[in-house]
LUMKE-201866 format. One record per residue (C-alpha): x, y, z. Coordinates in pm, 1 decimal. Example, Ala and Ser with C-alpha at 12.3 -4.5 7.8 and 13.67 -1.06 7.14 Angstrom:
// LUMKE-201866
<rec><px>1230.0</px><py>-450.0</py><pz>780.0</pz></rec>
<rec><px>1367.0</px><py>-106.0</py><pz>714.0</pz></rec>
END
This chain:
// LUMKE-201866
<rec><px>2197.7</px><py>929.6</py><pz>604.2</pz></rec>
<rec><px>2341.1</px><py>1281.7</py><pz>561.4</pz></rec>
<rec><px>2211.6</px><py>1526.4</py><pz>821.2</pz></rec>
<rec><px>2096.2</px><py>1775.7</py><pz>560.6</pz></rec>
<rec><px>1892.2</px><py>1512.7</py><pz>377.4</pz></rec>
<rec><px>1736.3</px><py>1405.0</py><pz>707.2</pz></rec>
<rec><px>1648.9</px><py>1762.7</py><pz>799.7</pz></rec>
<rec><px>1485.0</px><py>1823.9</py><pz>461.9</pz></rec>
<rec><px>1272.6</px><py>1514.1</py><pz>509.8</pz></rec>
<rec><px>1170.2</px><py>1621.4</py><pz>860.1</pz></rec>
<rec><px>1070.1</px><py>1966.6</py><pz>735.8</pz></rec>
<rec><px>867.7</px><py>1802.7</py><pz>457.0</pz></rec>
<rec><px>693.3</px><py>1596.8</py><pz>724.2</pz></rec>
<rec><px>598.9</px><py>1907.5</py><pz>922.1</pz></rec>
<rec><px>493.7</px><py>2097.0</py><pz>609.5</pz></rec>
<rec><px>267.4</px><py>1816.5</py><pz>484.7</pz></rec>
<rec><px>139.4</px><py>1630.0</py><pz>789.2</pz></rec>
<rec><px>144.1</px><py>1888.2</py><pz>1067.5</pz></rec>
<rec><px>85.6</px><py>2222.1</py><pz>897.0</pz></rec>
<rec><px>-33.1</px><py>2131.0</py><pz>547.2</pz></rec>
<rec><px>-378.3</px><py>2179.2</py><pz>398.2</pz></rec>
<rec><px>-430.9</px><py>1801.6</py><pz>362.1</pz></rec>
<rec><px>-318.2</px><py>1711.0</py><pz>713.9</pz></rec>
<rec><px>-665.1</px><py>1603.6</py><pz>831.3</pz></rec>
<rec><px>-701.4</px><py>1359.1</py><pz>543.7</pz></rec>
<rec><px>-348.6</px><py>1223.8</py><pz>593.2</pz></rec>
<rec><px>-401.0</px><py>1191.8</py><pz>968.0</pz></rec>
<rec><px>-732.1</px><py>1008.0</py><pz>934.4</pz></rec>
<rec><px>-577.9</px><py>772.6</py><pz>679.0</pz></rec>
<rec><px>-287.6</px><py>695.3</py><pz>913.9</pz></rec>
<rec><px>-528.4</px><py>631.0</py><pz>1200.9</pz></rec>
<rec><px>-739.4</px><py>396.5</py><pz>988.3</pz></rec>
<rec><px>-428.8</px><py>203.5</py><pz>882.9</pz></rec>
<rec><px>-305.7</px><py>181.2</py><pz>1243.4</pz></rec>
<rec><px>-645.3</px><py>49.7</py><pz>1357.4</pz></rec>
<rec><px>-641.3</px><py>-208.3</py><pz>1078.4</pz></rec>
<rec><px>-293.7</px><py>-330.7</py><pz>1170.5</pz></rec>
<rec><px>-382.0</px><py>-349.5</py><pz>1540.2</pz></rec>
<rec><px>-690.4</px><py>-555.7</py><pz>1457.5</pz></rec>
<rec><px>-486.6</px><py>-791.1</py><pz>1238.3</pz></rec>
<rec><px>-222.9</px><py>-839.6</py><pz>1508.1</pz></rec>
<rec><px>-494.2</px><py>-908.4</py><pz>1765.7</pz></rec>
<rec><px>-652.3</px><py>-1172.8</py><pz>1541.3</pz></rec>
<rec><px>-311.6</px><py>-1329.5</py><pz>1473.8</pz></rec>
<rec><px>-254.7</px><py>-1366.5</py><pz>1848.7</pz></rec>
<rec><px>-593.2</px><py>-1536.1</py><pz>1886.5</pz></rec>
<rec><px>-512.8</px><py>-1771.5</py><pz>1598.9</pz></rec>
<rec><px>-176.4</px><py>-1858.7</py><pz>1754.6</pz></rec>
<rec><px>-334.8</px><py>-1944.8</py><pz>2090.9</pz></rec>
<rec><px>-601.9</px><py>-2154.7</py><pz>1920.4</pz></rec>
<rec><px>-332.5</px><py>-2345.3</py><pz>1729.7</pz></rec>
<rec><px>-145.6</px><py>-2404.2</py><pz>2054.8</pz></rec>
<rec><px>-462.9</px><py>-2541.5</py><pz>2214.2</pz></rec>
<rec><px>-517.9</px><py>-2775.4</py><pz>1919.1</pz></rec>
<rec><px>-160.7</px><py>-2899.1</py><pz>1951.1</pz></rec>
<rec><px>-203.5</px><py>-2963.1</py><pz>2323.5</pz></rec>
<rec><px>-527.0</px><py>-3153.6</py><pz>2258.3</pz></rec>
<rec><px>-353.1</px><py>-3375.7</py><pz>2003.4</pz></rec>
<rec><px>-68.6</px><py>-3447.2</py><pz>2246.4</pz></rec>
<rec><px>-319.1</px><py>-3538.7</py><pz>2515.9</pz></rec>
<rec><px>-502.9</px><py>-3773.1</py><pz>2279.0</pz></rec>
<rec><px>-175.4</px><py>-3946.1</py><pz>2193.2</pz></rec>
<rec><px>-105.4</px><py>-4002.3</py><pz>2561.0</pz></rec>
<rec><px>-452.3</px><py>-4145.1</py><pz>2616.3</pz></rec>
<rec><px>-408.7</px><py>-4367.4</py><pz>2313.0</pz></rec>
<rec><px>-86.2</px><py>-4498.4</py><pz>2462.7</pz></rec>
<rec><px>-267.4</px><py>-4583.3</py><pz>2784.3</pz></rec>
<rec><px>-549.9</px><py>-4755.8</py><pz>2600.2</pz></rec>
<rec><px>-340.7</px><py>-4959.1</py><pz>2356.6</pz></rec>
<rec><px>-46.0</px><py>-5060.6</py><pz>2570.9</pz></rec>
<rec><px>-76.8</px><py>-5355.6</py><pz>2806.0</pz></rec>
<rec><px>127.8</px><py>-5395.0</py><pz>3120.8</pz></rec>
<rec><px>276.7</px><py>-5047.3</py><pz>3128.6</pz></rec>
<rec><px>593.4</px><py>-5016.0</py><pz>3328.1</pz></rec>
<rec><px>544.0</px><py>-4811.8</py><pz>3645.6</pz></rec>
<rec><px>805.3</px><py>-4556.3</py><pz>3537.3</pz></rec>
<rec><px>638.2</px><py>-4514.5</py><pz>3197.3</pz></rec>
<rec><px>299.0</px><py>-4476.3</py><pz>3362.2</pz></rec>
<rec><px>436.1</px><py>-4209.5</py><pz>3595.3</pz></rec>
<rec><px>590.2</px><py>-4027.2</py><pz>3300.7</pz></rec>
<rec><px>259.5</px><py>-4034.0</py><pz>3111.4</pz></rec>
<rec><px>76.8</px><py>-3901.8</py><pz>3416.3</pz></rec>
<rec><px>328.4</px><py>-3619.2</py><pz>3459.0</pz></rec>
<rec><px>304.2</px><py>-3522.8</py><pz>3094.4</pz></rec>
<rec><px>-74.4</px><py>-3538.1</py><pz>3107.2</pz></rec>
<rec><px>-80.8</px><py>-3310.1</py><pz>3411.7</pz></rec>
<rec><px>152.8</px><py>-3063.7</py><pz>3241.0</pz></rec>
<rec><px>-62.3</px><py>-3061.4</py><pz>2929.4</pz></rec>
<rec><px>-371.2</px><py>-2993.8</py><pz>3139.7</pz></rec>
<rec><px>-193.8</px><py>-2703.4</py><pz>3308.3</pz></rec>
<rec><px>-80.3</px><py>-2563.2</py><pz>2973.1</pz></rec>
<rec><px>-431.2</px><py>-2596.1</py><pz>2832.4</pz></rec>
<rec><px>-577.0</px><py>-2403.8</py><pz>3124.0</pz></rec>
<rec><px>-322.2</px><py>-2125.2</py><pz>3079.5</pz></rec>
<rec><px>-391.6</px><py>-2102.4</py><pz>2706.7</pz></rec>
<rec><px>-766.9</px><py>-2091.5</py><pz>2767.7</pz></rec>
<rec><px>-716.3</px><py>-1798.5</py><pz>3003.8</pz></rec>
<rec><px>-501.2</px><py>-1624.7</py><pz>2742.5</pz></rec>
<rec><px>-766.1</px><py>-1683.0</py><pz>2478.0</pz></rec>
<rec><px>-1046.2</px><py>-1554.2</py><pz>2698.7</pz></rec>
<rec><px>-845.4</px><py>-1241.6</py><pz>2780.1</pz></rec>
<rec><px>-770.6</px><py>-1172.2</py><pz>2414.8</pz></rec>
<rec><px>-1130.6</px><py>-1217.2</py><pz>2306.2</pz></rec>
<rec><px>-1259.0</px><py>-980.3</py><pz>2574.2</pz></rec>
<rec><px>-991.9</px><py>-717.6</py><pz>2508.9</pz></rec>
<rec><px>-995.6</px><py>-623.8</py><pz>2140.2</pz></rec>
<rec><px>-773.1</px><py>-331.4</py><pz>2042.3</pz></rec>
<rec><px>-920.7</px><py>9.4</py><pz>2110.1</pz></rec>
<rec><px>-957.5</px><py>240.2</py><pz>1815.8</pz></rec>
<rec><px>-699.7</px><py>517.8</py><pz>1804.5</pz></rec>
<rec><px>-821.1</px><py>867.9</py><pz>1873.1</pz></rec>
<rec><px>-875.8</px><py>1111.2</py><pz>1590.1</pz></rec>
<rec><px>-899.5</px><py>1457.0</py><pz>1748.7</pz></rec>
<rec><px>-832.0</px><py>1659.5</py><pz>1436.3</pz></rec>
<rec><px>-983.4</px><py>1971.5</py><pz>1594.4</pz></rec>
<rec><px>-640.2</px><py>2043.5</py><pz>1739.4</pz></rec>
<rec><px>-520.4</px><py>2119.8</py><pz>1388.3</pz></rec>
<rec><px>-752.4</px><py>2420.9</py><pz>1379.9</pz></rec>
<rec><px>-562.9</px><py>2571.2</py><pz>1672.7</pz></rec>
<rec><px>-234.0</px><py>2555.8</py><pz>1485.0</pz></rec>
<rec><px>-314.0</px><py>2727.5</py><pz>1160.1</pz></rec>
<rec><px>-93.7</px><py>2651.3</py><pz>863.1</pz></rec>
<rec><px>275.1</px><py>2702.1</py><pz>796.5</pz></rec>
<rec><px>429.7</px><py>2681.3</py><pz>452.1</pz></rec>
<rec><px>739.1</px><py>2486.2</py><pz>359.0</pz></rec>
<rec><px>912.8</px><py>2814.9</py><pz>278.5</pz></rec>
<rec><px>841.4</px><py>2946.8</py><pz>628.2</pz></rec>
<rec><px>984.6</px><py>2631.8</py><pz>781.6</pz></rec>
<rec><px>1295.7</px><py>2668.6</py><pz>568.8</pz></rec>
<rec><px>1353.3</px><py>3022.2</py><pz>699.5</pz></rec>
<rec><px>1351.6</px><py>2915.7</py><pz>1064.2</pz></rec>
<rec><px>1667.7</px><py>2996.1</py><pz>1258.2</pz></rec>
<rec><px>1836.3</px><py>2701.5</py><pz>1429.8</pz></rec>
<rec><px>1715.3</px><py>2802.7</py><pz>1775.4</pz></rec>
<rec><px>1351.9</px><py>2813.1</py><pz>1664.5</pz></rec>
<rec><px>1399.7</px><py>2485.0</py><pz>1481.5</pz></rec>
<rec><px>1509.6</px><py>2319.9</py><pz>1806.0</pz></rec>
<rec><px>1213.0</px><py>2475.7</py><pz>1986.7</pz></rec>
<rec><px>980.2</px><py>2330.7</py><pz>1722.5</pz></rec>
<rec><px>1118.3</px><py>1979.5</py><pz>1760.8</pz></rec>
<rec><px>1111.3</px><py>2000.5</py><pz>2141.3</pz></rec>
<rec><px>755.8</px><py>2137.1</py><pz>2151.8</pz></rec>
<rec><px>621.3</px><py>1845.6</py><pz>1949.5</pz></rec>
<rec><px>844.2</px><py>1585.2</py><pz>2116.7</pz></rec>
<rec><px>977.4</px><py>1483.6</py><pz>1776.0</pz></rec>
<rec><px>1104.4</px><py>1125.2</py><pz>1759.4</pz></rec>
<rec><px>1300.0</px><py>1001.6</py><pz>1458.5</pz></rec>
<rec><px>1358.3</px><py>633.7</py><pz>1381.9</pz></rec>
<rec><px>1583.8</px><py>538.2</py><pz>1092.7</pz></rec>
<rec><px>1564.0</px><py>189.2</py><pz>942.8</pz></rec>
<rec><px>1888.7</px><py>139.8</py><pz>752.6</pz></rec>
<rec><px>1763.8</px><py>-184.9</py><pz>597.5</pz></rec>
<rec><px>1508.8</px><py>-3.6</py><pz>383.3</pz></rec>
<rec><px>1655.8</px><py>347.4</py><pz>411.4</pz></rec>
<rec><px>1334.6</px><py>473.7</py><pz>570.2</pz></rec>
<rec><px>1284.3</px><py>745.2</py><pz>832.4</pz></rec>
<rec><px>976.4</px><py>748.5</py><pz>1056.0</pz></rec>
<rec><px>885.1</px><py>1074.6</py><pz>1230.0</pz></rec>
<rec><px>649.2</px><py>1086.6</py><pz>1528.4</pz></rec>
<rec><px>510.9</px><py>1396.5</py><pz>1700.7</pz></rec>
<rec><px>245.4</px><py>1449.7</py><pz>1965.6</pz></rec>
<rec><px>-6.8</px><py>1721.5</py><pz>2050.2</pz></rec>
<rec><px>-216.2</px><py>1726.7</py><pz>2367.2</pz></rec>
<rec><px>-340.8</px><py>1969.6</py><pz>2629.5</pz></rec>
<rec><px>-2.4</px><py>1968.9</py><pz>2800.0</pz></rec>
<rec><px>219.8</px><py>2078.9</py><pz>2513.4</pz></rec>
<rec><px>-43.0</px><py>2267.8</py><pz>2311.2</pz></rec>
<rec><px>44.5</px><py>2612.6</py><pz>2457.2</pz></rec>
<rec><px>411.5</px><py>2563.2</py><pz>2370.7</pz></rec>
<rec><px>325.1</px><py>2427.7</py><pz>2026.2</pz></rec>
<rec><px>101.1</px><py>2724.2</py><pz>1943.6</pz></rec>
<rec><px>365.6</px><py>2966.7</py><pz>2070.5</pz></rec>
<rec><px>635.4</px><py>2816.4</py><pz>1850.0</pz></rec>
<rec><px>396.5</px><py>2801.7</py><pz>1554.9</pz></rec>
<rec><px>312.2</px><py>3168.9</py><pz>1596.6</pz></rec>
<rec><px>682.2</px><py>3253.2</py><pz>1604.5</pz></rec>
<rec><px>732.0</px><py>3068.1</py><pz>1275.9</pz></rec>
<rec><px>436.9</px><py>3243.4</py><pz>1114.0</pz></rec>
<rec><px>579.4</px><py>3581.9</py><pz>1214.7</pz></rec>
<rec><px>928.5</px><py>3532.4</py><pz>1074.8</pz></rec>
<rec><px>992.6</px><py>3833.6</py><pz>848.3</pz></rec>
<rec><px>992.2</px><py>3743.0</py><pz>483.9</pz></rec>
<rec><px>1318.0</px><py>3819.2</py><pz>303.2</pz></rec>
<rec><px>1317.3</px><py>4130.8</py><pz>89.3</pz></rec>
<rec><px>1308.9</px><py>4068.3</py><pz>-282.9</pz></rec>
<rec><px>1512.5</px><py>4308.3</py><pz>-496.5</pz></rec>
<rec><px>1335.7</px><py>4363.0</py><pz>-824.9</pz></rec>
<rec><px>1553.0</px><py>4649.1</py><pz>-941.0</pz></rec>
<rec><px>1573.7</px><py>5020.7</py><pz>-876.2</pz></rec>
<rec><px>1673.4</px><py>5359.1</py><pz>-997.5</pz></rec>
<rec><px>1972.3</px><py>5566.5</py><pz>-905.2</pz></rec>
<rec><px>1866.1</px><py>5922.6</py><pz>-852.0</pz></rec>
<rec><px>2132.9</px><py>6174.8</py><pz>-950.4</pz></rec>
<rec><px>2143.7</px><py>6539.4</py><pz>-1036.7</pz></rec>
<rec><px>2131.3</px><py>6450.1</py><pz>-1401.5</pz></rec>
<rec><px>1803.4</px><py>6260.9</py><pz>-1357.9</pz></rec>
<rec><px>1701.7</px><py>5898.1</py><pz>-1345.2</pz></rec>
<rec><px>1944.3</px><py>5627.4</py><pz>-1444.5</pz></rec>
<rec><px>1832.2</px><py>5295.4</py><pz>-1596.2</pz></rec>
<rec><px>1736.6</px><py>5026.2</py><pz>-1344.3</pz></rec>
<rec><px>2011.9</px><py>4802.5</py><pz>-1212.2</pz></rec>
<rec><px>1970.6</px><py>4433.3</py><pz>-1122.1</pz></rec>
END
């Protein structure tokens, strides 16, 4: 992905999700989706362990059926069945522990401290565009920006963090962005000469 395209996308991310007017709504929606996915993954793990336990139970029943329906088992075969039965019992115990741990440790809900947004104020996309390179690097460092690019789907994921440790630096950088002088806009003017006023030039 071209660097300029990537940078534009990152600045869009900051303008919309970090400094934009709708950031609270976007943040809460992301948190809700993350909680939903975590819950689904947790349930999938439980289902997988339960399937493994069912499989172990079926294998144990087959071994017992062999013992019950086979007369005059060879000593070596009997030893093999006993070893396999012991291993199945051990595996079942391990899976039961895994299942108990999963059921008693559901995923915790992600935090949603949107009050931190109030400490940042807002920054427009135009203000972000006017940042000098040095301030741009300070912005990325302050938030601990992480960028992950998935070439398979041509998708970029941006992650930033705000907490009590980096908040002073974040607010300092944000203030610097908000105080960048706006470029002068030339609307036209008059040339003052001894003869009088000349028509405006553009």
